[in-house]
C-alpha positions, 0 to 999 in steps of 0.5 A: 229625639226628645219630644221638646225639639218638636216644639217650635220656636217661641218666636216662631209661634208668636210671629205665627199669632200676629199674621193670624191676627192680621189676617182676622183685622182684614177679613170681612168675618161676617161675609165668611160666616154668611159664606160658611152658612151658606156652603153648609145648606148647599150641602144638605141641598145635595143630600136631599138632591139624591134622596130625591132622586132615589125616591123618585126611582123608588116610587117612593113618591108615588107611594105616598101621593095623596095618602093619609098619614103613615107609618114606615112599616105602612109605607114600605109595605106600599111600596114594596121596599125594605122599611129600614132604607125607607125609614132613613130616607125618610128622616132625610125628607122629614129633616130636608123639609120635603115630608111632613113627620108626626112625633107623636104618631110617628107617621110620614105624610106628603103633602099635595103641594110638594106631590105636586113637584115631585110625583108621575102625575106632575107635569114638572117632576123635579125628583125626576131631573134631580136624577142629573146629580148620580148620573154626572157623579158617577163620571166624576173620576174619569172627569178629574182626569180630563182636566189634566190631559183634556181630552173629555169624557166619551159618551159610554161611560154615563150611565143611564144617561138616555134614560134620564135624558129621555125622560126630562126630555118628555116632561120639558119638550115633548109635553110642551110640544103641541101647545107652545114649541111647534106654534111658536113658527107662524104657520106650522101646525097648517103645513104639518097638518098637511104633510110635510118631511121633518128631520130631528137630529140628535133625536135622542130616544125619539119622544117629540118626534113619535109624539108629533108623527102621533099628532099629525099622520099626514107628515112623514118623519126621520129621526138621527141620532149616533147612538145605538142604544138610544135609536132602539128605545126609539124604534121600540117606542114607535112599533108599540104605537103602531107608527108607519110615519116615523123611521129612525137611524143612526148615524153621524149627522155631521155626515149625512148629506139630503139636499133639500130633502126637509120641510122641517128640521129640529133639534133639542139640545143637541148642538151643543153636544156635537163634535163638529156643531159647524159642519151640522149646521151647514148639513141642516141648511143644505138639507132644507127645502127653499121655504124650509125651517129650522127649529133650534131649541137650545140652553138659555146662555148669553156667551158672556159669565158675567151676563149668566150669573143672572140665569137662575140656574146658571150653576147648576147647566155651567156644572151639567156642560162642566161634566157632560155636555162640553166633554162629550164634545171633546172626547169626541174631537170637537170644540166643547162649547158647552151648554152655555155656549150661549145666544151670541155664538148661537147666531154666530155659527148659524149665519155662517152655516147659511142662515139669512133669517133668524129669530130667536124665541122665549117661552113663558114656561122656559126658564131653561132655553131659547128657540131659534126659528131659522131659516137659510133664505132672508 
């Protein structure tokens, strides 16, 4: 067959050109260009996010903190890393606007303003948070398959999940416990100082419980989580601190049965992940003493996607929900509430679980979460 036989008929080509022209006339080219520019920014942002994660994990940001400008060789020596990899990482940091570069001296520097948000000394280390990009990206194939079979992806598929979650919780929950979270419940500080029984459901690696156990020596603390890995880490930390008033158990919080056993029960961003969130909430209500309090921290969604558009991290939170929170619940036969189940759904489920008195509060420093203060008695 000759090459010419592959060419489309002339009238067909003319029709295609006319169709393309009509489409161009109908769309807003300026809008399309703005969208395209935004997509390029997103692509660059994704690359920088991965490099920020590596900068945190390698300790490169810490090695550059409060240091004078230095060559890639000097920075690599200081961080005890390969110069070639450090140099390429620095290239991403310079082009991404994170690190400054002197082209004449060929030196790199991290300004104090950026270091204040990227180093381990920072109160809000955003480089640590960037680790979620890699953690979630690792399960992309499994989540892709779940779009077809709908059964979710189990916790076991998420490498480094508990490690990264513990680091995230340390700066979002644990660091805020004494000054912000506990005082949000009137009289709770005094009760903890006198001595009460406390349970944290879905305690993960136990950072919150261990911190409270140190601060309130007269109270007794327990943490339940179904992950053996997380509970082992929690126990190891309690042992390291020599805590005698904190205990941890690997158990399903949807099945525990301890009526009127606790004065305070907490849940930090844990309920929406559960396979049986309704059962967990009912167990919590049943396990509280008459004057007990359930303090639930959960993502500040509204239960309505059109309203969630105004959340400064809305897209990221829906991404985490799709790639993890919703999926792990579905994998264990749950309803897949997702991280953005929202306040309306949460209030409905709390009422159905038996909580007659629920307040919802926010903290000025926390754009991520609502704080539900729930009591069984009105």
